[in-house]
N, C-alpha and C positions, 0 to 999 in steps of 0.2 A: 583532322586526316583520321582517315581509315587503317591505313599505316607508313612506317617511315623506314626509309633504307638509305643504304651509304654504299657508294664506291671508292673502294683503295686501288690509285691507278686504273690497269685496267683490267679486274677483278671483277667479279661477279657479283651483284647485288646481296648486302650483308642486312637483313631484317633490324630493326633497331627495336630497343625496350622504348614503349612511348605512354605517352599521359602522367609524366614524373611534374611533380612539380619545378613550379621557375619564379619566386617570388620577384625577381628583380625583372619581369616583363610582366604589362599590363594583359589578363585574362577573364574573359569572361567566366562567372560564378561555374565552378567543377567544370570547368574545358583546362585542365592543366596541360599544359604544350610542352614541357622538357620530352628531352629524348637522349640516348645513352647506348651503347652496348661496347664491351672490352673485348679486346681484338688483341692477340696476342701479333708482335711483329715477329719477323724474320730478324734477325740480330747476329754478328761477326764480328771481329775488329775493331771493323772502320766505319766512323758514321757515313748515316743513310741518309737519304729522302723519300717519302711519298706523295702524291697528291688525294686529296679527299674531295669528294660532290657527295651532298644529302639529294635527296629528291624526297618529297610526301606527298602519297597519293588522297586525293579528296574523294571522300565517300559518294557522290557523285559522277568519279571519272576523273576532277582534275590533276592535275600535276605541278608542283613548281619545284624549282632549282634551285640549288645556294651556288654559289658561287664557288671556281673551284680555291681548295685551301690549301697552300705549301707547307709540310712537315718535315725539317729536320730535327734528327734523333741519333744517341750512338748508346751502344750496349753501357751499363751501371760496370767500374772495376770491383774485384773483389778489395773489401779495404782491409789494409796492412796490419797486421799483428803479431805478437812473436808465437806460433802455430798455433794458434787458438781450437784446432780440431784435432789435434793428436789425443788421441783414447788411451788412458790403459788399457792392458791386457787382462780379461777377466781371470776371477781366482774363485778357485773350492767354495761352492755356496753349502748350510748348512744342509743334512737331511731333510725330508718332508716329513709329516704328521699324518696322520688320517688319510685318506684318500686322494690327495696331492691339495697344492699351493697354489692357489691362481692369485695374479695380480692383474686387476684391470684397470686402466687409464681412460680416465675422459677428459674431455674439455669442461663439463660444468654439470650442474647437480640442480642447475633451471628447470624449470617447465620452458620443450620445445622436441619439436620431433626426434631427433638423434638421442636425446635423453631418454621420453620417453621407451624408445625402445631399447635403447640395455637396462633401465628399470625394469620394464618388463622380463624379460632375459634374464636377468640374474634372481626376480624374483621366485620363477618360474625355475630355474637350475638348483636355488637353496630350497627347494620345496622335495624336489625328484636327489639330488645329490648331496654329498658328502663332502665338497670342499670348502678348503678353509680359504676366503676371499677376502683380501681388501683393495677396496677401492681410491685412486690416486685421482683427487682434481683440483685446480685451480680456482675454482669456483664453487663457492656454494650454494646450496639453494634447499627448499622447501623439500627434494627427494631423499636428501642426504636420511631425514628423521627414515621415510618410511624402511630405506635398504640395512639400518642399524637395527632398527625393529627387530631386522628379518636376519639378523647374526651377523653382517657383514661389516665389516670394519672398513672405518671410511677416514682416512688422510685429506684437508685442504690446504695444500700448499701452493705456492705463489705461481704467477702467469709461465707457459714454459717459454723458458730464455730464447730469445732468438741474435739476441746480440753478438755479433762473434768474439768480441772481446771476450764474453761471461760465458758463451755456450759452454766451452771447456768446464769448467767450475759447478755451473748446474747440472749439467751430468756427474756429476761426481756426486753432487748431491742426491740426486734420483737414485742413481746406480746404489748408493750406499743404503737408503730407502729399502729397497728391492730386494738388495741381496740380503738385508735383516728378516724380511717376509720367508726367505728362502723359497722363491718363487720355481717351481717347476715349471707354469707356461704363463702367458702374457696376453692376454685377451685389450688390445687399443680399440675404443671406438671415433671414429670422426679422423680426419685428414690433420686436424690442426693438432694432433697431438703427437706429430713425427720425430719431435727431438726426445720425448721419453721411448719411443718406439725407437728412435736411434740407442737408446741407452738396452733396451733388451736384446735386441740383433747383436749387438757387439761383444754382451754377456753371454753371449751363444744357448740363450732363452726361447726356448721356441712359443712366434709370436704370430698368434692370430690379427688380424686388422683389418675391421669392422670398416669400409669408409661408404659414407652416404654421398658425398659432396658430388651433383653432377659439372663440375667447373675444369676445365682444361687447367692445367697447373700453373701459367702463370697470370692466369683473371684471378684465380683463388689467392695467391699470391698478393695481389692487387686488391682485391676487395678485403683480405684481413690484417696486412702493413702495409696501406697505402701505394703515391705514385713510387716511391723508393724500393717499393717492394723489399723479398728478402737479401741480404748480401749473398753475392753468388755460391759464395761457401757453403753458405747453410743451408740455401736452396739446393746446392749440389746433396747435402745432409738429404733433405725428404727425399730426393729422388733416389738416393742409395738407399734410404729404409723401403723405399715403396719395392724397389729389388730383390733384398734379400729377405725379406718379410716371410716368414715360412709362409705363411697363407694369407692372401687378401679378397676378404669377403664382401658381394654386391649383395643387394636385392634388388636392381634390375640390370638384364642381359644389355641395355643400351650405353648404362654405366661402365660395365664391365669394359663393353669394345670401347670407349671413350679412351679411358687408363691403357687401354692394353696396345693403343696405338704413341700411348707417349712413350710407357716402359714396355717394351717386348719383351724385357725378362721378368714378368710378373707374374707370380705362380697366385691364379685367381682364380674363383668359384661364383656359382650363384646361389646364395643360401635364401631361398623365397620367406619371407616372414608374415605375418600375419595377427590379428587383434585374439581376444578371445572371445568366440561365439558364446561360450557361457555364461560368460559375464553380463555377455549384453542381453543374452534371452533373459536371465533370470533379470536383469533391469527394467526389460520391458513389461515384463509378467508383473511388476512391483507396481507402475506410473496408472494413473489414471491422465492420459493424452491430452484430452481435453480440457481437465483441470489446468495441467501445465500450458497448454496454450494461452486459457486467460489468463491467469498469471502472469504470464509474461506481456501481454499485450498481445496478444492473436485473437482472431476471427474465427472461428471452428471451419469456415468456407477459403477463406485465405492460405494462397500456396506459397509458403515459405520456403526460399533460396537461401541455402545457407552456405557459407565461406567461413571455414577455417583455418585457422594462420598465423602468426605472427607477422604483423603489418608491418613489410617491407618493401622495395621498388620492386624486388623479381615476382612477388605475391601478385601485382597488379592491382591492387585496390581502385587506384583510382581511375585505370582503364573498366574493372565494373562495374565502378559509381556509372559513368557515364554510359555504357550499353543499358544498364536499368533502366537509366533515367529518361533514355529514347523511347523503351518500351512500354513502360510503365503504366502509359498513356492508353494503348493500346490491352493491355491487359491491368485491370483493375483490380482482381483477385490478389493480384502477387505482391510480395513482401520480400526486401534482404533484412537476410539477419548478419552481421559481420562477427566473428568474435576474433582478436587478437587484439586489440589496442592494447598501448602501453606506450610510455614516453620518450618519446623522441619525434624529431620532425617529420618523418612519414606518417607516425599518425595525426601529429597536429592538419597535417595537410588533407589528410581524407576526412577530419573533422570539420577542418573548413569549405573544402566541396561539399563534405554534405547540407549544411547549413543554408550553401548559395542554390541546390538542387528542386523545383519543384515538386519532385516526389520523395523530398524529404523526411516527411510523415510517416513513408512507407520506407525507412531505412531502420534500421534498430544497430548500434556500436554496443560490441559487451568487450570488455578488457579480458584478457590472458586470463585463465581460470585452469584450472587443473579438474575441478568437475564439470567436465563434458559433454556427460550423457544427458542432462535435460536437456541439451542444446539438440541435438540429434531427436532425443524425445521428440521435442515440437516441429522440425524440420517437414520437407514432402521432396524434396532435392539438395544435393550436394553441388557447388560451384566452383572450380578451379581455374582464373583465367592464368595461376600462374606459368613463368616463360622456363625454368625452370625447377624440376623436382626429379627424384627418382622415382619413390615410392610412396605415395604421401598414405600419414599412417591416419590422416583425418577421412580420406576416399577407402581403405579400408573399412574406418569404422563403420562409415556413414552407410558403404554399401550391404554392409554386416547387419544394421540396422532394417536396411527393404529401400534403400532411397535410390534412385537415379543418376548417373552424374554427369552433366557437364565440362568439359574436361580441355585446354587450350595441350594441344600435343607437346608431350616434351620428356621425353625421357620414360621413365615405367609409367606416366600415364598411359599410354598405347597402349599397355597389355591388359589394362583393366576395363576401356572402355571400348567397346564394340557398336561402332556408330548404328544407332538406331534399335540397339537390342539390349545393353546396360546403360545407354545413356546416348550423349550425343558432344562430337567431338567438335571443335573449332582450332582455325591458324592462332597459334599464339602472336600476340601483339595488332591483330587485327581487329580493329571497329566492329566491322561489315561481319565480320565472320562470329566474333563472339556475337551481339544482335542474333544473329540467324539462326544458333545454338539456343539460344535462351526464349528465343519464340519455336523452335520446335518443340522444346519442354513444353511451355505454357499452351502450345495449343495441344497438347492431349487431354484426353476425356482423362477423369478423375480416378476408373477402373483403369484405364489402359499404363498410366502413370505409377498404378500399384505394381503392375504387372511388372514393368521395366525393372522396379524394384528390387521385386520376388528375383528376377532373373539376374539381377549385381548379385543379388547373396546369392544366389548356385554358383559365379562366378570365381568369385573370392572362397566359397568354400571348394570348387576344381581347384584352383590354382595352389591350393594347400598353404603350410605355412604356418597356421595355427599353432603348429607345435617344434615352433624353429627351434626352442631351448634346447630339443632333444640332441637336433641336428650339430648345437653347438657344442654341447657336452659328447658326445661322441667326437667331435675334433680337438674339444681339450687334451680328452683321455687319449687320443692316439699324440696328442704332442707331449703332452707328461708321459708316455711311455717311450715314446724318441727320447727323449731327454737322460730316461733312466736306462734305457740299453746302452747309450752314447757313452754314461759317465759323465765327468765333469771336461773333459777334454772338448774345446773349444770346435766346433767346424762351423764352417757357413750354414748361414741360416738357409731352411730349405732344404738342403741334402738329404734328410734323414725322411722327407715323408711325400709318399706319390700321390698322387692329392690328382690325377686321373684327368 
């Protein structure tokens, strides 16, 4: 199919994520037939029902309709327990030393977009500022060593607890750690840190929260905690943390608007972020591009399409494979380079699908790596078929390297791709639209493609954000100043700052 849609009762068509693995269904090699989408349903106190139908639209205009399916559901009730969410009142904290003491809450120190965002932010902050920084993370990883080498203290803890029977106890442990550091301000990274943000805001510590996830809250809960999601009491604490955090920071306007619809009380701003152009320029000047390509198995006249990102369904890697295979016969110079493989069922599906494609010899798969610049140095264009992105770091880096972009429309990608100027847009989860965008790119003369890449670099420069650490430094200093002027008297988070 070109695309797959669902209808709920008499509602409008909902585009579905397509080209997903279905090992239980016979299918041609490289043509995965699964589809899905996550839809928050209206809830109340009573059981409800609805009717779902699916329509698949073929690439030649044909249509297939499923029979209607009646679904009955009821809201989940809060798990009974002995007042698990009664939190202690704040107490006096020790004074800060130096210019200020900052606690940073994050979800992981492994390689990923949100993790690298924070790592670069902290390394730049430490180069310019004199904060005492403690990073708290439930997951260790290779980024820890770089942070510690920069003089940042790192504490690896257990997973943030969302079980309502243990929530309060885990809060006390986090509170003790934050108090021991004597935090003047808290910086949180990613939505999944909400239990720790709940601690900071209940303590009256001014908190800035960088949220990268472009998901509706019920969808985010499903993705992270399965079909049962979060207990309603704990889900309420997530929403409360978003309401009372002093500042919620987004990198894309569309993501801010998504959250503002769900949390009208949200105090939020957009802080554009960027990559280090000086580092990229220095790397480009230090390499022999032709030699890099030869060593990686690419010919001088190959047109290398690069896709960077941890392999997972929302990245639509399987859909990209199918599109590339369809156009590969027409464009013999085209090569596809996929960076982001790891141990997972979806990665295994990507490897299995690739092995069955006629174009398999022109597809290269690379595991997740922190050393990503050489792959940018090799490539001619960047491709993102992902249906959910805020502001992908990979696109910013590739555009700074001078590459044009092919990207599915999704939140922040629409801010980066000016169709026909810096690259080509396509409809998310549409086989025909993705093929058409790839054809438009590959039909360009080499010089025209390079000119488009130069315009992409110019757009990234105009958008700014290369010094986003200075924006954060100003925000953190404002938070610290507000706390000191308020003393140790707890106040409602956010009341102390004017965010405009």
